[in-house]
C-alpha positions, 0 to 999 in steps of 0.5 A: 170018324171022330173029328178033332175038337179044334174044328168046332171053332171053324164052323161059323167061318165055314158057314156050316153047322157040322161036318158031314158024317161021310168025309169022302162024299164029294162036295162039288161046285156046280155051275149052271151050263148057261152061266158056264158058257157065258163065263167061258166066252168072257174069259176067251175074249179077254184072253184074246184081247189081252194077248193081241197087244204087248202093252196096256195102252194097246190093250186098252185100244183093243178093248175099246174097239171090241166094245164099240163094235158091239159084236157079241151078247151084251152080257159077254161085252160087259163082262169083258170090259169089267174084267179088263178095265180093273187092270187097265184103269191106270197105275195103282202104285202108291210109292215112288218106284224108287222104293221097291228098287231100293228094296231089291238092292237091300235084298240082294235080288238085283242080279237075276242069277242071285245066289238066294235060289239054286239053278235047279229051283229056277229051272223048276219055276220056269218049266213046272211053274212052281217050286217047294222051298221046303221048311222055312218056319220052326216048330214053335213058331208054327204052333204060335201061328196055329193058335193065332189063326184059330183064335182069329177065325173064332173071333171073326166067325161068319164074317171071316174072309169077307174082304176077299172071299168066303167059301162054304166049308172053308175057314178064311181070313183076309189081309192077315199080315196087315191087321191087328193080329200081326201087331207083334210081327208073328206073321211077317215071314209070310210076306217078307222071307228072302227065299219067297221074295227071290221067287217073286223076283224071278217071275215078275222081275224087280217091280212088284208088291204085296197084293194080299195074304189069305188064310185058307183052311178046308174043314173035314169033308170040304175044300174041293175047288174048281180048277182055276188060275189066280189071274183072271184070263190067259196071258203070255207074261206073268202078272202074279205070283202066289205062295202057299205056306203049309201051316199043317202037313199036306197029305194025300187025305187032308185036301192038298193043292192039285197043280197041273205042271207046265200049265202056266205056259199055256196062256189059257185060263181054265174058265176060258178052256174048252174040251170038244167044243164045250166049256171045260168041266172045272170039277174034273181032273186035268191030265197030268195033274199032281198033288202038292205034299209037304211038311208043315213050315214049307213054302210052295211058290208058284206062277199064279197062271198055273192051273191048280185048286184045292182038293177035298179034306177027307181027314178028321182034322183041319188043314191050315195054310196061309197064301201070300199073293204078289202082283206087279207094282203098278197093278191093283191089289186083290184087297183094299190094303189101306182099308184093312190096314191096322194103324199099330201094325203099320207103325211097326213096319220098317222101310223094307217091309213098307216097300214090299207092301207098297205102303207109305210111312205112317 
């Protein structure tokens, strides 16, 4: 099968020399059994400790008690402490809380029943854990975004995505909306569209912020991921929201996202899940999973505790998408925002945008 010419610009970013001849041949992420067991125990324990308390001070006390008791292998104890302390080390909110509070009023999101979302959209978010807001970006805007992303991938090459994560066979860019590539505001829609922010508000309440924006493009023959959730362990109350902006159509063949409807309510992370006593096979399908299909320009937003993953791109083309990740205002961000922030882009942001990004005035 002939591969479109644009793919060649992504090879270095995907850390491959060429795409495979057989685009349907599985490329799975295999984890050694002993590593998988340790990881399962870490996430199981983190989930138990987190859910044992209703606020951070009590969770910190539970964690300290667990560490002091020394019950369990040292690598599990260390793993749990490292995982939980990232969130329990204190507030990471840069701006005064009054700024995001002001922004909520400016956006018309104070009322939880605000008219920006329909009752059916709220029901989908609550029951299924996700909603497709439909096309929100026009065709000419999308085409400009494609060119911008393709150029950035080619320019960053094998360094692309390094600030958050790099993946074999997948072109990645991190922090797109705060870098120099967004000096003209072309990418602002990804973090500031009112419909997107209405979903974030519905899930997280009125105190939230931008955490990261990661461009994600599986190359032909690649893209399969282990099933996962975007929060590191099971929780009863949502901590994160993620959005997938479809820059190309999502079809059955080009590596659409798979989701497990309702799994955001399970208070369990796939990595800490067992089947018949053994750690779950994260490469396997999950009963009830569905694939997210849609037209380019659409915005698919989900409670980030939802079980999901990328699937393999079996087409001859790129499958471009932009992720926009949000967290509670006092939590750490996924990437070091200030380290990646471009000064010219920063100077362009207005007060409302800075409140969402949790950025001080330049």
